[in-house]
C-alpha beads as a LAMMPS data file, in Angstrom:
LAMMPS data file: protein, C-alpha beads

259 atoms
258 bonds

1 atom types
1 bond types

-500.0 500.0 xlo xhi
-500.0 500.0 ylo yhi
-500.0 500.0 zlo zhi

Masses

1 110.0

Atoms # bond

1 1 1 -2.726 -15.309 10.536
2 1 1 -5.392 -13.079 12.084
3 1 1 -7.769 -11.414 9.635
4 1 1 -10.190 -8.550 10.443
5 1 1 -13.792 -9.482 9.711
6 1 1 -14.761 -7.583 6.557
7 1 1 -11.207 -7.121 5.266
8 1 1 -8.131 -5.068 6.131
9 1 1 -9.986 -1.812 5.421
10 1 1 -11.921 -2.379 8.639
11 1 1 -8.840 -1.240 10.585
12 1 1 -8.861 2.102 8.761
13 1 1 -12.633 2.410 9.173
14 1 1 -12.247 1.826 12.911
15 1 1 -9.748 4.682 13.202
16 1 1 -12.157 6.903 11.275
17 1 1 -15.042 5.958 13.550
18 1 1 -13.165 6.393 16.829
19 1 1 -11.515 9.687 15.854
20 1 1 -14.937 11.209 15.187
21 1 1 -14.425 13.499 12.218
22 1 1 -10.755 14.362 12.730
23 1 1 -9.882 12.622 9.468
24 1 1 -10.619 14.789 6.436
25 1 1 -11.683 12.720 3.449
26 1 1 -11.078 13.469 -0.247
27 1 1 -8.232 15.847 0.674
28 1 1 -5.174 15.687 -1.556
29 1 1 -1.933 17.204 -0.272
30 1 1 -0.671 19.515 -3.012
31 1 1 2.114 21.402 -1.214
32 1 1 4.238 21.050 1.947
33 1 1 5.823 24.244 3.285
34 1 1 7.987 25.451 6.148
35 1 1 6.581 28.306 8.213
36 1 1 9.205 29.518 10.642
37 1 1 10.090 26.466 12.739
38 1 1 6.747 24.822 11.917
39 1 1 4.978 23.657 8.792
40 1 1 2.001 24.362 6.579
41 1 1 0.155 21.722 4.546
42 1 1 -1.838 22.899 1.524
43 1 1 -4.576 20.480 0.468
44 1 1 -7.174 20.259 -2.262
45 1 1 -10.706 19.029 -1.602
46 1 1 -11.253 16.682 -4.545
47 1 1 -15.035 16.980 -4.165
48 1 1 -15.402 20.775 -4.099
49 1 1 -12.119 21.953 -5.616
50 1 1 -11.517 24.134 -2.537
51 1 1 -7.968 24.602 -1.243
52 1 1 -7.197 24.920 2.445
53 1 1 -4.155 25.210 4.678
54 1 1 -3.288 23.581 7.972
55 1 1 -0.380 24.781 10.115
56 1 1 1.323 22.710 12.799
57 1 1 4.459 22.526 14.890
58 1 1 5.192 19.050 13.537
59 1 1 4.030 16.946 10.598
60 1 1 4.214 13.161 10.308
61 1 1 4.165 12.500 6.579
62 1 1 2.922 9.024 5.669
63 1 1 2.648 9.605 1.918
64 1 1 4.493 6.905 -0.078
65 1 1 7.770 8.203 -1.469
66 1 1 6.588 7.317 -4.963
67 1 1 3.840 9.920 -4.555
68 1 1 5.675 12.356 -2.292
69 1 1 8.347 12.864 -4.957
70 1 1 5.776 14.707 -7.090
71 1 1 4.475 17.055 -4.367
72 1 1 6.225 20.471 -4.083
73 1 1 7.825 20.591 -0.649
74 1 1 10.301 22.623 1.381
75 1 1 12.475 19.663 2.305
76 1 1 16.230 19.879 2.673
77 1 1 18.298 18.830 -0.367
78 1 1 19.415 15.648 1.395
79 1 1 15.843 14.626 2.223
80 1 1 14.600 15.513 -1.257
81 1 1 17.339 13.323 -2.712
82 1 1 16.456 10.436 -0.384
83 1 1 12.792 10.708 -1.394
84 1 1 13.735 10.699 -5.078
85 1 1 15.864 7.582 -4.663
86 1 1 13.236 5.787 -2.589
87 1 1 10.509 6.634 -5.096
88 1 1 12.248 4.495 -7.706
89 1 1 12.127 1.350 -5.575
90 1 1 8.397 0.656 -5.297
91 1 1 7.279 -2.779 -6.394
92 1 1 4.510 -3.053 -9.043
93 1 1 2.548 -5.904 -7.431
94 1 1 -0.679 -7.115 -9.041
95 1 1 -3.680 -9.035 -7.717
96 1 1 -6.586 -10.567 -9.615
97 1 1 -9.722 -11.836 -7.858
98 1 1 -12.641 -13.849 -9.178
99 1 1 -16.136 -14.318 -7.827
100 1 1 -17.181 -17.952 -8.099
101 1 1 -20.857 -18.984 -8.313
102 1 1 -20.083 -21.930 -6.025
103 1 1 -17.213 -22.830 -3.722
104 1 1 -15.882 -25.638 -5.880
105 1 1 -12.428 -25.623 -4.249
106 1 1 -14.117 -26.826 -1.049
107 1 1 -16.832 -29.121 -2.373
108 1 1 -14.797 -30.678 -5.211
109 1 1 -11.193 -30.488 -3.988
110 1 1 -11.415 -30.072 -0.195
111 1 1 -9.336 -26.897 -0.167
112 1 1 -10.157 -24.834 2.918
113 1 1 -7.989 -21.735 2.847
114 1 1 -4.320 -21.726 1.987
115 1 1 -2.357 -21.082 -1.193
116 1 1 -1.461 -22.916 -4.387
117 1 1 1.963 -21.991 -5.787
118 1 1 2.737 -22.048 -9.487
119 1 1 5.632 -21.196 -11.757
120 1 1 3.220 -19.335 -14.029
121 1 1 2.960 -15.531 -14.013
122 1 1 0.024 -15.546 -11.563
123 1 1 2.467 -16.891 -8.920
124 1 1 -0.249 -17.833 -6.395
125 1 1 -3.934 -18.687 -6.010
126 1 1 -5.411 -17.949 -2.576
127 1 1 -8.466 -19.815 -1.291
128 1 1 -10.661 -17.985 1.239
129 1 1 -10.314 -19.064 4.862
130 1 1 -13.825 -17.948 5.810
131 1 1 -17.414 -18.525 4.725
132 1 1 -16.884 -22.261 4.392
133 1 1 -19.632 -23.996 2.404
134 1 1 -21.358 -20.715 1.647
135 1 1 -23.231 -20.188 -1.589
136 1 1 -20.530 -18.164 -3.371
137 1 1 -16.922 -17.236 -2.798
138 1 1 -14.125 -14.929 -3.889
139 1 1 -10.886 -16.485 -5.041
140 1 1 -7.600 -14.570 -5.358
141 1 1 -6.647 -15.857 -8.790
142 1 1 -3.250 -14.128 -8.907
143 1 1 -0.905 -12.484 -6.444
144 1 1 2.123 -11.397 -8.435
145 1 1 5.228 -10.177 -6.651
146 1 1 7.991 -11.171 -9.036
147 1 1 9.281 -8.261 -11.093
148 1 1 8.949 -9.450 -14.683
149 1 1 5.476 -11.039 -14.347
150 1 1 4.283 -7.991 -12.389
151 1 1 5.429 -5.630 -15.127
152 1 1 3.744 -7.777 -17.766
153 1 1 0.422 -7.790 -15.906
154 1 1 0.677 -4.070 -15.095
155 1 1 0.969 -3.274 -18.800
156 1 1 -2.234 -5.191 -19.570
157 1 1 -5.780 -3.876 -19.580
158 1 1 -7.995 -5.298 -16.803
159 1 1 -9.689 -7.624 -19.309
160 1 1 -6.311 -8.893 -20.525
161 1 1 -5.164 -9.514 -16.948
162 1 1 -8.284 -11.496 -16.156
163 1 1 -7.909 -13.628 -19.294
164 1 1 -4.222 -14.271 -18.553
165 1 1 -5.020 -15.250 -14.960
166 1 1 -7.651 -17.709 -16.189
167 1 1 -5.186 -19.194 -18.678
168 1 1 -2.572 -19.717 -15.956
169 1 1 -5.146 -20.986 -13.453
170 1 1 -6.256 -23.623 -15.960
171 1 1 -2.912 -25.378 -15.346
172 1 1 -3.920 -25.967 -11.735
173 1 1 -7.661 -26.358 -12.082
174 1 1 -8.872 -27.854 -15.392
175 1 1 -12.069 -26.144 -16.529
176 1 1 -11.103 -23.043 -14.551
177 1 1 -12.796 -20.621 -16.959
178 1 1 -16.167 -22.248 -16.249
179 1 1 -15.526 -22.348 -12.502
180 1 1 -14.909 -18.617 -11.974
181 1 1 -17.073 -15.615 -12.785
182 1 1 -16.698 -11.803 -12.645
183 1 1 -13.172 -10.538 -12.025
184 1 1 -11.433 -7.484 -10.604
185 1 1 -7.734 -6.644 -10.618
186 1 1 -5.406 -4.133 -9.004
187 1 1 -2.052 -3.052 -10.424
188 1 1 -0.621 -0.920 -7.618
189 1 1 1.798 0.940 -9.890
190 1 1 -1.266 2.499 -11.548
191 1 1 -3.088 3.496 -8.338
192 1 1 -2.754 7.333 -8.171
193 1 1 -2.042 7.740 -4.444
194 1 1 0.162 4.647 -4.197
195 1 1 2.151 4.348 -7.453
196 1 1 3.447 1.008 -6.246
197 1 1 2.581 -1.634 -3.680
198 1 1 5.524 -1.315 -1.278
199 1 1 9.118 -0.190 -1.210
200 1 1 12.058 -2.541 -1.679
201 1 1 15.068 -0.682 -0.334
202 1 1 17.388 -3.410 -1.609
203 1 1 16.520 -2.621 -5.255
204 1 1 19.348 -0.060 -5.396
205 1 1 22.538 -1.205 -3.724
206 1 1 23.350 0.836 -0.626
207 1 1 20.082 2.809 -0.581
208 1 1 18.959 1.359 2.737
209 1 1 22.258 2.379 4.329
210 1 1 22.506 5.803 2.652
211 1 1 18.989 7.207 2.226
212 1 1 16.855 5.473 4.839
213 1 1 18.718 7.024 7.841
214 1 1 18.305 10.486 6.296
215 1 1 14.518 10.100 6.233
216 1 1 14.451 8.402 9.631
217 1 1 16.154 11.416 11.210
218 1 1 13.375 13.776 10.076
219 1 1 13.748 17.213 8.568
220 1 1 12.990 20.138 10.887
221 1 1 9.257 19.954 11.593
222 1 1 8.820 16.983 9.233
223 1 1 8.917 13.331 10.252
224 1 1 8.223 10.355 8.015
225 1 1 6.270 7.175 8.672
226 1 1 4.788 4.283 6.716
227 1 1 5.838 0.792 5.723
228 1 1 8.694 2.395 3.760
229 1 1 10.079 3.753 7.035
230 1 1 10.501 0.330 8.622
231 1 1 12.278 -2.995 8.249
232 1 1 8.910 -4.731 7.849
233 1 1 8.077 -3.293 4.447
234 1 1 4.869 -4.325 2.657
235 1 1 3.116 -4.949 5.993
236 1 1 0.826 -2.788 8.110
237 1 1 2.930 -3.830 11.095
238 1 1 5.882 -1.920 9.660
239 1 1 3.746 1.189 9.167
240 1 1 2.520 1.027 12.762
241 1 1 6.040 0.532 14.099
242 1 1 7.280 3.539 12.140
243 1 1 4.419 5.682 13.469
244 1 1 5.307 4.788 17.057
245 1 1 8.915 5.706 16.338
246 1 1 8.016 9.083 14.806
247 1 1 5.713 9.981 17.695
248 1 1 8.372 9.024 20.250
249 1 1 10.966 11.156 18.451
250 1 1 8.644 14.173 18.546
251 1 1 7.806 13.546 22.213
252 1 1 11.486 13.438 23.148
253 1 1 12.159 16.610 21.215
254 1 1 9.311 18.482 22.868
255 1 1 10.325 17.225 26.294
256 1 1 13.915 18.368 25.749
257 1 1 12.896 21.890 24.705
258 1 1 10.425 22.312 27.552
259 1 1 12.926 21.669 30.344

Bonds

1 1 1 2
2 1 2 3
3 1 3 4
4 1 4 5
5 1 5 6
6 1 6 7
7 1 7 8
8 1 8 9
9 1 9 10
10 1 10 11
11 1 11 12
12 1 12 13
13 1 13 14
14 1 14 15
15 1 15 16
16 1 16 17
17 1 17 18
18 1 18 19
19 1 19 20
20 1 20 21
21 1 21 22
22 1 22 23
23 1 23 24
24 1 24 25
25 1 25 26
26 1 26 27
27 1 27 28
28 1 28 29
29 1 29 30
30 1 30 31
31 1 31 32
32 1 32 33
33 1 33 34
34 1 34 35
35 1 35 36
36 1 36 37
37 1 37 38
38 1 38 39
39 1 39 40
40 1 40 41
41 1 41 42
42 1 42 43
43 1 43 44
44 1 44 45
45 1 45 46
46 1 46 47
47 1 47 48
48 1 48 49
49 1 49 50
50 1 50 51
51 1 51 52
52 1 52 53
53 1 53 54
54 1 54 55
55 1 55 56
56 1 56 57
57 1 57 58
58 1 58 59
59 1 59 60
60 1 60 61
61 1 61 62
62 1 62 63
63 1 63 64
64 1 64 65
65 1 65 66
66 1 66 67
67 1 67 68
68 1 68 69
69 1 69 70
70 1 70 71
71 1 71 72
72 1 72 73
73 1 73 74
74 1 74 75
75 1 75 76
76 1 76 77
77 1 77 78
78 1 78 79
79 1 79 80
80 1 80 81
81 1 81 82
82 1 82 83
83 1 83 84
84 1 84 85
85 1 85 86
86 1 86 87
87 1 87 88
88 1 88 89
89 1 89 90
90 1 90 91
91 1 91 92
92 1 92 93
93 1 93 94
94 1 94 95
95 1 95 96
96 1 96 97
97 1 97 98
98 1 98 99
99 1 99 100
100 1 100 101
101 1 101 102
102 1 102 103
103 1 103 104
104 1 104 105
105 1 105 106
106 1 106 107
107 1 107 108
108 1 108 109
109 1 109 110
110 1 110 111
111 1 111 112
112 1 112 113
113 1 113 114
114 1 114 115
115 1 115 116
116 1 116 117
117 1 117 118
118 1 118 119
119 1 119 120
120 1 120 121
121 1 121 122
122 1 122 123
123 1 123 124
124 1 124 125
125 1 125 126
126 1 126 127
127 1 127 128
128 1 128 129
129 1 129 130
130 1 130 131
131 1 131 132
132 1 132 133
133 1 133 134
134 1 134 135
135 1 135 136
136 1 136 137
137 1 137 138
138 1 138 139
139 1 139 140
140 1 140 141
141 1 141 142
142 1 142 143
143 1 143 144
144 1 144 145
145 1 145 146
146 1 146 147
147 1 147 148
148 1 148 149
149 1 149 150
150 1 150 151
151 1 151 152
152 1 152 153
153 1 153 154
154 1 154 155
155 1 155 156
156 1 156 157
157 1 157 158
158 1 158 159
159 1 159 160
160 1 160 161
161 1 161 162
162 1 162 163
163 1 163 164
164 1 164 165
165 1 165 166
166 1 166 167
167 1 167 168
168 1 168 169
169 1 169 170
170 1 170 171
171 1 171 172
172 1 172 173
173 1 173 174
174 1 174 175
175 1 175 176
176 1 176 177
177 1 177 178
178 1 178 179
179 1 179 180
180 1 180 181
181 1 181 182
182 1 182 183
183 1 183 184
184 1 184 185
185 1 185 186
186 1 186 187
187 1 187 188
188 1 188 189
189 1 189 190
190 1 190 191
191 1 191 192
192 1 192 193
193 1 193 194
194 1 194 195
195 1 195 196
196 1 196 197
197 1 197 198
198 1 198 199
199 1 199 200
200 1 200 201
201 1 201 202
202 1 202 203
203 1 203 204
204 1 204 205
205 1 205 206
206 1 206 207
207 1 207 208
208 1 208 209
209 1 209 210
210 1 210 211
211 1 211 212
212 1 212 213
213 1 213 214
214 1 214 215
215 1 215 216
216 1 216 217
217 1 217 218
218 1 218 219
219 1 219 220
220 1 220 221
221 1 221 222
222 1 222 223
223 1 223 224
224 1 224 225
225 1 225 226
226 1 226 227
227 1 227 228
228 1 228 229
229 1 229 230
230 1 230 231
231 1 231 232
232 1 232 233
233 1 233 234
234 1 234 235
235 1 235 236
236 1 236 237
237 1 237 238
238 1 238 239
239 1 239 240
240 1 240 241
241 1 241 242
242 1 242 243
243 1 243 244
244 1 244 245
245 1 245 246
246 1 246 247
247 1 247 248
248 1 248 249
249 1 249 250
250 1 250 251
251 1 251 252
252 1 252 253
253 1 253 254
254 1 254 255
255 1 255 256
256 1 256 257
257 1 257 258
258 1 258 259
């Protein structure tokens, strides 16, 4: 599996760099309106508290449905209903990572990348596939994507998560608590602009067949994109595919009206 040097955020940073200031940072969308046949987006600058408006002929909305549900918007009743249903199907994944003072998994156990699976709540331990034989390393001590364990870890404080991950990791690596150091964890259900890690359309029977096509068709000037608007949910690939689809739909629409 290909990995960007510096982490997945480097893809986003590259877009920011190449687009040269077109991306507005710290802007929270607080309202989505129709203006004639077009649209107006009202946003709040989280740094200054200033509100601003941007009008456009078309809008591609990539906000997760779990967040979009809480933003006032002039969507049709059918689309609003589809968003509300989709918002309830986001998975509360959790990750815990530890910094290790030495790369013991390599020097002591000859583990170079890859994953250990466990029946414990932590589900997986990921070993880094880069920086071999470096001085330190970062170990993914838990990647939880089963519902009940994810809910349990989400309800914990960060300190409780880290302690639980160490307890489970001890089953795989005796002396684990002494082998790992500072920890950090992410419970996506508690991240304000995510409110979940990814959508699982199959959570509610028939939702993929009933609600997904409604969103895929767009709503006047509004089109939707993101991993939730694909069949490759939870992956950036799905988000990119959905963006290509939305842009092509707009292009065909504009071409048809300009003939």
